[in-house]
N, C-alpha and C positions, 0 to 999 in steps of 0.2 A: 584318314585320321586329322588331315591337316584342319580340313571341314569344323572334326568335332570341339579341336583344341581355339581355331579358332571362331567357334561357335563362344565355348570358353570364358575367353576372353572377351569381350561381346556384352555377354554376363557378367563376366567382372564386372567390366569398366563403366557397365548402367548400372546394378548395386552400387557402385561407388556413389556413380552421377545421384542417383534417387535417394543416396544418405544426407549427399550435400545439400540437394533444393527441398529438400521436407523443411518445415517450419520447426524451430526450434519449440518446446516442454514449455507453456505461460509457465512463470512460479507462480503460486497459492499467497497471495496476501493475509497476511490476517490480523484482527485489530487488537491489541496488546494493553496490558495497564501492567502495573505495578503487581507483582502477586500480595505486596498488603494490603494492595484495594479491597475494599470487601463482595464489590461490583463483580456477581457470577456472569450476567448477559449481555448484552446488545442487541433488538433493532437495528435494524441499514439503516430507519427511518432516524433510530436513536441518534450512530455513530452520526451521522449525516446534516442535523441538527447541531450536532456540536463541532464538526469542522467547521462546516458554511457557520459558523456564531449567531447561530438562531437561539442557539441555550448556552448556560456557563456553569450547567451543574449535570452531573450525575441523574438516574433516576430518583438514586434516595435522595438528594439535598446536599452532597459533597462536594465540592468545587470543580471544574473537569475544565481541563489545561490542555489544551491537543495542539503535537507535535508535526511538524511538517516537517520531509525530509524534504532534499533542493529541488530549487527548480525544474534541472534537467534529470528532478532521477526519475526515468520508467514507470516505477514503484511509484510517484506522487501520479504522474497521470496515468496511470490502470489506474489504483483509487477513488481517484475523483470518478475518473470517468464511471467506473460502477456501483459506488455509493450513490455517487450525486448528480450522476448524466450529465457533469460539463467537463468538459473540453478545458485543457492548460486556455484556450485563447479565451474562456467565457469566463472561466474562474477569474484570471483579468479583468475581464469589464465589470463582472461582482463582487470586489475587493476594491475594485478603485470606488465605485459608485458608495461601499458604503463607508466608507478611507473620507471621501469627498463631504458625506454628506453628517459625516461625526456618530454615526451608529455602528459601528465594530473596523473591529485592528483583526486581519489575517492569522490564522496559530504562529505558536513560532519558528521560523527554522535552521533548522541544521544540517550539519553536512550531510554524513548518511545514516546509512541501516543500523550502524555500531553505536554514532549517535547517541540516535533517537536510543538505543536501548537504553545508553548510559547514564539519561536523561532520566527513561522509566522510570527505570530503577531506584534512580536517586529521589524523585517524588512523588508516594503516591497520589496524586490528583491530576499524575499525568495520562494522555492515553496517546496512545500512535498508532504504526502500522510495518510493519517487516516482510518479507517474505519469508516462508514455513519454514526456511530451510536455516535460518538464523536465531533460531526460538535460542530462549533461555529460561532455567531452570528458575532462577528469581523474576520472570516476566508471566502472569495466565491472559492465558488466551480469551475474546469476550469474542469474538464476530470473525468465522474467517466469510473475508468477502466472495461473490458469490464472482 
């Protein structure tokens, strides 16, 4: 009888430990605009072009103002890694060159997803990214970040 109880305890401990070491599920990021923005969708390249300052316009011709989360945000690092293929360090080098040569400025940076949402709701010409769990009915998802 003791061996069965001992084994059950070992299994219980192993089960608890396995749960502790399993990686957390990655949050799904979405690219969003105000519900008032007529845009329906963007390709990954179009999103990258807007956030890297290669274009300042949406495909329909309206101005596109990208909004970044804070520099230390995990969402920001994940967004740029998957959308542009750039790490935070590569992004700093990229923007340093553009700023130095006078060819561009990085997106406006705000504190967190709540600040991004507030700005996007107020200004239909802005575009940002948030965790899909933070979606707001006043925003429209135009791209799911792969």
